[in-house]
N, C-alpha and C positions, 0 to 999 in steps of 0.2 A: 317628218318628224325624226326626232332621233329615238334612238330606242334605251330606256332609264337598264342598269345596270343593276342587278339587285346584289350586292356583296354578303358573302355569307360567312362569317366568322368561323371560322377555326376554331375548336376549342383545343384550349390548349392539356399538354397532357404532361405531369411531373415528370423530369429524365427517370426517377427512379421507378419509377409506373410501366414506362416503358421497358425497359429493361427487361422489367420481372414480367411482363408480357412476352416479348423477344424470348426470353428463358424457358417460359413453358411452353412456347408452342413447337421451341426449338426441342424438348425434352420428350415431346407427346409425338411428335414425328418419329425422333430416334426408338420411343420404346414400343409402339405398335407394330412396326414391321418386323423389330427383334421377336415379338411375340408369334405372330404368323408366321414369317418362317424357320420357329424351333417347331410351331404344331405340324407345317407342311413337310417337315422331315420327320417328323416322326409318324407319320400318317404316310409318308412314302414307305420309310421302313416294314411301317404293316403289312405295306398290298405287296413288296419283294417277299417280305416271307409268305405270304397267300396266296401267291403264285407259285412259289417251290410246293407249295403242298398239294395245288391242284394236281401239280404232275406227276407228283407221291402218289394222288388217289388213283389217277390213270393208268401205272405201273402198278398197283398193288395184287398179289399173287393170288391164289384161287382159296377158294374155302375150306377149313383145313378135315380132316376126315377122322373123328374119334375114333371108328371103328378099328382103325390102323394104329392106336397109340396105344401101348401099355406101359408103364401104370399111366391113367388121364389124372393128372395134378389138380387137384382142388384146392386152390388158396385161400385161406380161411382169417380175412381181418377186419379187428374188432371194431377200430373207429373210436368216437369220443362217446361220453356220455354215459348215456345206455345201451351206444352198441355192443360191447363187449359184451354184457350182462343178454341181451340178446339172442345175438351172431353166437353165441355157445352153443346156448339152445337148439338153435335150425342147425348148429352140426353134429349137435348130440342126435337130432332126428335123421338126419342123413345116413350120419354113421351105421344106427341103425337098419337102415332102410336099405343100406350098401354094404352090411356086414361080409356076406359072402363072393362080393365083386372085392373088399379087400382082402378077407384071406387067399384069395388066388392072384392078390399082384393084379388084378384090373384100376383097382382105384387106390389114389396114395391121397389125403389130406396132408395138407402142410398150416400150421399157425405164423401168420405173419407179424410180426410185432414191429413196433416203433412210426405207425399211421396215425400218431397223437397230435392233435394240436399242439400241446407242450413240444416235442419235436421239430413237428413243424414250425414253429414261429421260432424256435432254437437256431435250427438250419436257416431259416426264411426264402424256405422253397414249399410249393403243395404239396410236394410230394419227397422224402427224401430221397438220395442217391441207393443207396444198398436199399429201403427198399423197393423202390424201385427194378431192383438189378432182380430182387427175389421174386417179385410178381414177372418179371417175366417168365421167370425159370415155370410156371405152373402154364395151363393150358385156360382153366377155368375159376372166376372167384367168386366168393361166398363174401357180400363186404357190408357191415353195420355203417350207420349212419357214422357222418363225420362232421365236427365244425369246422363251416365257413365263416371268417369274420367279417363282419360287418361297421360300417363307420361307426365312433364311437364304441368301440368294444377294447378290450384291455389288450386284443390281440393285434399285431403285425397287421396290415392290408397284404396279404397274401390269397392267392387264386384259391380257387375250389379244392380238392383233393380230386373229389367226382371230377369235376369237369380236366381237372389234368392226366387222369389216368384216363378216362372216355379219349384226351387226345392223343396221347403218348400212345397208345394200343390200339388205336383209331378203330376205338365203339364206336362207329357211326350211325347204330340203330337204338332207340333205346324203345323197347315193346310194352307195353303193359296193358291186360286184362282184366274186365272186369265185370263178372257176371253176377247178377242178382235175379234168381229164376222167376222167383215170388213178384217180378216188377217185367218180367221179360226183358228185362237187359241181360246181352251179350255183345259186350264189344268189346274190341281192342284197339289199341291207339299204337300208329308209329311214328316216335316222334324223333326227326333228324338231330344228332346228340354231339356234333364237332361243331357247328356254325353258329349262324345266328351273333345275335347281340351276349349270350354266353361266350362263347370263343376271346369276343375279345374285350367283353368287360372290365377287365383289368388292364384294360390299356389307352383308356381316353386319356381324354389333357382337358386344362385348364388352359385355356388358350388367355384369359384376364380373369379378375378375381370377378366378373362381372358375365363372363362367359365360358361355359364348360360344356366339349362336344364329350362324346360317346361310339362307338361305332356298331354298324349292324351290316354280318358279310354271310352271303348266300353263293356258292359257285353251281354251277351246273352239273360236273362231276357229284358232287354233293346231293344234291338234289335227285338225281336218276339215282342211287345206287340205295335211298330207304323210298322212294316212290315205288320200286320196282320191286321191291321187298315186299312192302304192303300188296302190291297186285298178285304178288307169287305165293304170296300166304292164301287172299282171297280164293287161289284157283287152286289150290291145293285143300284148302278145307271148304268146299263148294261154298266160300258167301258171293253173292249176288250183286253186293255195292262195294265203293271206295267210292272216301270225301274225300277230298281235301280243305283244306283251314289256313286261312291266310286271312289278309289286310291289305288284298291287292289294291282295293280302289284307293286307299290314302300311300301305303308303302309299297310305290308302283316299282319300283326301281327293282329291288330282293324280295319282296313276296310276288312280283309281277314273275322275274324270271323263276319264281317255283310253281308258280300256278300255269306258267306255258310251260314247263318240261312234264308236269303233271302231264296236260292235255296231252301232250306227244306222247306218253307213254299209255298211256290210256289207249290210242289208239289201236296196240298191238294185242290189248287183251278185250277183243268185243262181244263176250258173254259177262261180261262183267261191268255194270251202272258204272260212270267217272259221273259226280258231281262237287261241288266246291261251296262252301260255306264262307263268310263272316267271321274274327273268331268272337266279336261282341254279340250277334247273336247267336253263333255256337253254343256260347254259353248258357245262353235261355233256352235252346231247343232241347240240351240235357235235360232239363229240369220241365220241361213242358211231357206233358204223359200223353199228350195224344201223336206224337213224334217221335220220340225217343227211341221210343222200341226199331226203330226203322232204320236208324243206324248201324251197320255194321264192322266195318274197317274204316277206320281214322289219321291221315298220314297230314304229317304239316313240321312246320319247321321247329326249334328249339323253343324257342319262349311259349308259344304257344300252345307246344305240348306240355309243359310245365305245371301251366295254370288247368286245361282242361282235366289232367289225368289225377291231378289231385281233386275238382272238384268232382268227376267222375267216382272217386274211390271213396266217397262221402257216401252213395246209397249203399256201398258193398261195405259200410263198417267204420268208414272212414281213413283216413292215412296207414294207420295200422293196421289195417288188414290186406293191405295192397302191395303186392312183390313187382319188384321192375327188372324186363332181360335187360343188357348193355351187349348187342349183337357185332360184332368186326368179325371179319373173315380168317383172321389167326387167333384171335382172344374174346373171352366171351365173360360180364363182371355181373353178378346177379343180389340184386342190395334191395333194404327196405329202402319207400320212397318218402318215408318222414325222417325231420331234423332228430337232431342228438339228444336233445331235450336235457340241458346240464340243470337244467331246475330240481329233476326227479332226482340226481343225483345228491345234488345239494344237498334236499328236505329227506336223503333215507329213504326216497319210496323205487329205485332201480329195480329191484328185484319184483316189483309190481307192472314193470312194463310190458305191454303186450308185442309179443314174438311173434305176431302172424304174418306180417310183412314180410318181413326177411325169412319165412320157413315158404311161404306161396314163393316167395322170390327162387327157396330152393328147390321148390317141385318144379319150377320153370326152368333150374339147373337140371336136372336129373329128364326132362323133355330133350335139351338141346345136344347131351351127351349122346341121348339114344337108348333111354331107360325109360320108354314111353310108359308102360305099364306100371312101374313102382311113382312116378310121377303122378298119372293118373289117382293112385290109391292114395295120395299123398293130397292129391288136390279136393278129391270126396270127401277125405278126413275132415280137413279144415271147414269145407261148406257144413259138413255136419257137425262138428264141432264149435262153429263160428255163427252160423247161419241157422241151422234148425235145431238141434237140439236145443246149445248153450246150458249143458247145465251147469259151465261156468262160467263167471263173468268176468271180464278184465273189467276192470275199473281207474288201473294206476295207482290206488290206494290199497291200504290194509282192507278196504268193503269188498275188495274183490281176490281172485287169485293167482298168485305169484306166476311167473313166465313159467317155474318150473313144470308146478301144477297143471298149467295148460299145455304142456307141450307132453306131459307124461297122457293126460287125457286124449290127445292125439295119438300116442304111440298106442293107448290100448283100444282105439278105434280102427287103427290101420289094421290090427293085430283080429280084429273081427273077421270071419272067415265068411262072414255071410255082409260082409260091407256095400258090396257093388248093391243085392238087393235093397239093402236100409238106406242107403244113399236116392235109388229111384223111387221108393218111397214116400220118403222124404220131399223129390226131386216134382213126383206128380202132387201132392198135396199142396207143394207150394201153389202149381201153376194153376190148380183148381181156384185155390183161394184170392190168386188174382186175378 
């Protein structure tokens, strides 16, 4: 039997439609590789820059010795929004505490102008060159909050001034203590300051209108130095536990490197218990009344540290009450951990902004440059005024005290010859109440 063959008729396609399809395919083939190639070149440039940075970290100088400096130069950067209001009050407190050292020429304060959002937008740089030059003439900085533009703001997309200063001065350690005696909370957070998504956040790329990529970067030398600093703090302060916080179960390569480095360094400190938690569960454990008092020293990459320290500050009275230290081997910067609150300025409420955060940063500054006793006095006064007595309440409005009034309250408390006994009594009462 002969086979029947079935003829399939080809659908006729109009010549114009064929040409349009071919043209569309041709354009698609050209457009896609170009966008990918551009992204690859961009990423390659970032890789080269970060590999150079790794070499710089490895060759970094040793720690500065403040006892050998005369004078120790403290630069004061007001910043934006409420920044100049609260920073000037913190400077007033520090100058009063250090008045004898200033007279002896051992300490000098320098106010650094020009780090406002208006000036940074004008020169299209996170920190103007002349400002950066003045910053580098100082040994430590007391800094108010600065505005970081976000999408939709009227300001251009410039990098965070904080991030830029941290990178430029290699301030790799962000250190934030949180103490609430009545709740049994005594935490100190070591947040890596120069890497992670913050370091490369402004350098992401929109490959196509449908695909945007950002970059997360962790290095072994960067992880080693922040982790070692956390363990050294634990060792010097008789702490028995250091906890790493990552998301290494999902972000396996970068967070995995951080966690691997953590446990390698932990072997050098056999007397300290090392453990790790994932960022999502750790945010829950900080509010777990049964577990939170067990944590002591915590170390983590940049983004997780930002999240956790803001959460932790709420137990102490909010981000307006917590200070922050940014530590490097040659420079250090101490700042408030909250934002610039431009709305308070717009509404005429800037004088009611709470200066507690930047003043607590000032206490950390005193400790860092060697004035331990003065730093302790300021910390005790802050505890008494902000957590125990609360004779003045900061509300951010005319219903509460002004920043000037609150600083006067702090200075009066510092001047009390019975300050330490007074603090001990409050501390004891708070512990018993807890």
